[in-house]
N, C-alpha and C positions, 0 to 999 in steps of 0.2 A: 519565445514567449516562455513564459514560466509555469511550470504543469507542475501539479501535486502527486504524487504517487503512494500508495500504498502497496507494502508486500506482506505477503505470508504465507506462512510453509508450516507442515504438521505430520509429514512422514520423512523419512532418512535423514542426512545429516542438512537439519534446517538453516542452520544460519549458514552453512557452506554453501549453500543452494541459492539461499539470498546473497551472500556475496558476489558467487557468481554471475546472480542476473544481473546486478548492481555495475559488475566490469562490462560483461556485454551491453548494457543499455549504453555504458561510458564510451565505449569502442563504435559504437553506433555513429555513421556519418549524421553530424547537424543535432546529437546530444552531448549533453554536460552535465553530469551530475554535479549539482552545486552544494547539496546538503544532505546528509543522511540521520535520523533520529537512531535514539538508541534502540536496542532489541528489547520485546517484550513480552514474556511467557504469557498466552492468555489462554482462559477454558475455551471451548469449541462452543461456536453460535448456531444457533438454527438446528443444525443436527449435532446432538452433545453427544452420542456415544461413539468417539471418536479420540484420538490423542488430542493433548494440546496444541497449540500454535506457538510459533512465533510472529512475532510481527512487529513492523518496521513501518517509518514513512521515507520518502526522499522528496526534494526537490529538485526537478529537473528545470535546465534551459534547451529548448530546442527550435531547430525551425520546421521539423514537422508540423503539418499537420494534424489537428485531434484522431483522426482513423489512420492515419499514417503511423502515431506512435499506439494509437489500440491492437493494429498488425504487429508492429515491430515488439510490443510486449507479450502478444500471443506466441510470435514464431519462437521467443526466448522461453517461454512458458514450454511450449511443444519442446524444444530441444532438450529442456532441463527434465523430462518426465512426465509432464503435467498429461494427460487424461481428464476429458469433459464424460465421466458416467454417472453421477448424480449429485444433484445441485445439494450445495452448500458441506461435498462429503470431502472426506479427507485428500492433502493434494503435497505433491512433493513443492510446491510453490505456487503463486497467485500473486499477479501483478494487477493493479486496480488503477485506472486513474479516478481520480477522486476529484479534481478541482483545474481549472484553468481559468486564473482570474480574467473577468473581461468574459468568457465564454459559458453559455444556457445553450445545449442545446438535447435533442430527444429523438433517437430513430431506433429502428430495428436491431441496431448493434451496439451503438452508445448513447449515454443519457450522463450529464457533465450539469451540474454536480452530482457526484454518485448518488443514486436515490435514497441508499442508506448512510451516509456520510455523517451526516447530525445526530443519528439515531445511535450510533456503536463506539462505545468504548473503547472495544479494543482499536478503533482506529484512530479517533480525536486522540488518544492517549499519545502517542508515536507523534501523531500530527503537530499536536501543540508543540513537542519540543523544540520543531524547525518551524514552526507558523503560528504561534499562540494570536497575534495579532490581525492575521488576515481575514478578511471578512467573507463570510459565505452565506449564503442566502440572510442577508440581513445583521448577522451577528458574527463576533470573534470566533474564531477556533475555541477560545480559550472559556468564553462565554457557553459555547454549544456545548464544552466538554463538564463546563458547572453544573449543567441543566440535565445532563445524564448519571443515572444511577450504574451500577453493578460494574466498578473499578476497585473494588476490595479484593478482587482475583488475579487482578492484574499487575504482573512483577516484574521490574525490571532487570535484566541481568545483564552479567558483566563479563560476555565473553571477549575473552583476549582477540586481538587483532579487527575486530569489527569496524572499528575507526581508522583502521588503516586498510580497507577493502584488498 
């Protein structure tokens, strides 16, 4: 199945940590990284007294069920130093399952599509790089992006080596 993932980081070597996370995803059995967006520097959201983030999106093809993929992402986050102390707080890596076409679910551990996906420019901008025409909750990613504000402070970065994980 196809799955869209959001990546973010605002502590340490942000781009390197995101590359490591993608390499670990790609090395996992049953997971292929099919596409990765550009990197974007974005202001913090929710809790604003922290460093800026780098954000990206990835398209994966996987044999894993949604909860198995979530557990894999959480193991990778933990291995790369993620500690969950503060909601929306600073972090060395964040891997969010955003959307799996044809899958809608909501339980104590996972909601798909991601509940804030259509409201956050820092998610939609990179996602539009790789999935502008993907339909989520009745509209394309491009349409959701056109409807949100807060895009003026999102800056595409040109960090060398990103495209070659």
